[in-house]
C-alpha positions as CSV (number, residue, x, y, z in Angstrom):
1,M,0.3,8.6,-14.9
2,K,2.4,7.2,-12.1
3,K,2.2,3.5,-10.9
4,I,2.8,2.8,-7.4
5,E,3.5,-0.8,-6.1
6,I,4.3,-1.6,-2.7
7,Y,5.6,-5.1,-1.7
8,E,4.9,-6.0,1.9
9,Q,5.7,-8.6,4.2
10,A,3.4,-11.5,5.1
11,M,0.3,-10.6,6.6
12,C,-3.1,-12.2,7.5
13,C,-4.9,-10.5,4.9
14,S,-4.4,-7.9,2.1
15,T,-4.4,-4.8,4.3
16,G,-2.9,-6.3,7.4
17,L,-5.9,-4.7,9.4
18,C,-7.4,-7.9,10.6
19,G,-4.8,-9.2,12.8
20,P,-4.7,-9.1,16.7
21,S,-2.9,-6.0,16.9
22,F,-3.4,-2.5,15.4
23,N,-1.0,-0.9,13.3
24,P,-1.9,2.7,12.6
25,E,0.7,2.8,9.8
26,L,-1.2,0.1,7.8
27,L,-4.5,1.9,8.3
28,R,-3.0,5.2,6.9
29,L,-1.8,3.2,4.0
30,S,-5.1,1.7,3.4
31,F,-6.6,5.1,3.3
32,V,-3.9,6.4,1.0
33,I,-4.1,3.6,-1.6
34,N,-8.0,3.7,-1.7
35,N,-7.9,7.4,-2.3
36,L,-5.1,7.1,-5.0
37,K,-7.4,4.7,-6.7
38,N,-10.4,6.6,-6.4
39,A,-8.3,9.4,-8.2
40,G,-7.9,7.3,-10.9
41,L,-4.0,6.5,-10.2
42,V,-2.4,3.1,-10.4
43,A,-1.6,2.1,-6.8
44,E,-1.1,-1.5,-5.6
45,R,0.0,-3.5,-2.5
46,F,1.4,-6.9,-2.7
47,N,1.2,-9.0,0.3
48,L,3.8,-12.0,0.5
49,T,1.1,-14.3,1.9
50,S,-1.5,-13.6,-0.7
51,D,0.5,-12.5,-3.6
52,P,3.8,-14.7,-3.6
53,H,4.1,-15.0,-7.4
54,R,4.4,-11.1,-7.4
55,F,7.5,-11.4,-5.6
56,V,8.9,-14.3,-7.8
57,E,7.9,-12.4,-11.1
58,N,9.7,-9.2,-10.2
59,E,13.4,-9.6,-10.5
60,E,14.3,-6.7,-8.6
61,V,11.9,-7.6,-5.5
62,K,13.6,-11.0,-5.6
63,A,17.3,-9.7,-5.8
64,L,16.3,-7.3,-2.7
65,L,14.9,-10.2,-0.8
66,T,18.0,-12.4,-1.6
67,S,20.5,-9.6,-0.6
68,G,18.7,-7.9,2.4
69,G,16.1,-10.4,3.9
70,M,12.7,-9.5,5.1
71,D,14.0,-6.4,6.5
72,V,13.7,-4.8,2.9
73,L,10.0,-5.0,3.0
74,P,8.0,-3.1,2.7
75,A,9.6,-2.0,-0.6
76,T,8.0,0.8,-2.8
77,F,8.4,1.1,-6.6
78,V,7.2,4.2,-8.5
79,D,7.1,3.6,-12.4
80,G,9.3,0.5,-11.8
81,K,12.0,2.4,-9.9
82,L,12.8,1.4,-6.3
83,I,12.2,4.6,-4.1
84,C,12.3,3.2,-0.4
85,K,12.7,-0.2,1.4
86,G,12.2,-1.0,4.9
87,H,9.4,1.6,5.7
88,Y,6.4,2.8,4.0
89,P,6.5,6.3,2.0
90,T,5.6,9.2,3.8
91,N,2.3,11.1,3.1
92,A,4.6,14.1,1.4
93,Q,6.0,11.3,-1.0
94,F,2.6,10.0,-1.9
95,V,1.5,13.8,-2.5
96,E,4.4,14.4,-4.9
97,W,4.1,11.2,-6.9
98,S,0.1,11.7,-7.1
99,G,-0.4,15.5,-7.3
100,L,-3.3,14.9,-4.9
101,S,-3.3,17.2,-1.7
102,E,-2.5,15.8,1.5
103,E,-6.2,16.2,2.6
104,E,-7.4,14.2,-0.3
105,L,-4.7,11.7,0.2
106,V,-5.9,10.7,3.8
107,K,-9.6,11.6,3.6
108,K,-11.8,9.0,5.3
109,P,-14.4,7.1,3.4
110,K,-17.9,8.2,3.9
111,V,-19.7,5.4,5.8
112,R,-23.6,5.5,5.2
113,L,-25.2,3.8,8.4
114,S,-28.2,1.5,7.6
115,L,-31.3,2.0,9.8
116,K,-33.9,-0.8,10.2
117,G,-36.2,-0.5,7.5
118,D,-34.0,1.1,5.0
119,A,-34.3,-0.3,1.5
């Protein structure tokens, strides 16, 4: 099973979706990571604001930041190997690593609306 880790720049929250401006790329990534996890795969995002210890503990991430600064983020590792830096992976890359179809990868979660009086 593949292990996917994404190291991201500092954001206001773990997804980056609660800030003052909307980034559709972060919404796509949120769906992808959620669907990978729901399929039983290991997929994690580490934000410099909320997970600084992850950046310090990973020697390769430390070296990347030292040599390239913040422009190297986001940095994506698959099974501990750096796959891409400076941008998020494409859906095609996630499909290749996970074995999921693109439809499975980007499906939106079902939302159940609660009506007044529902238990």
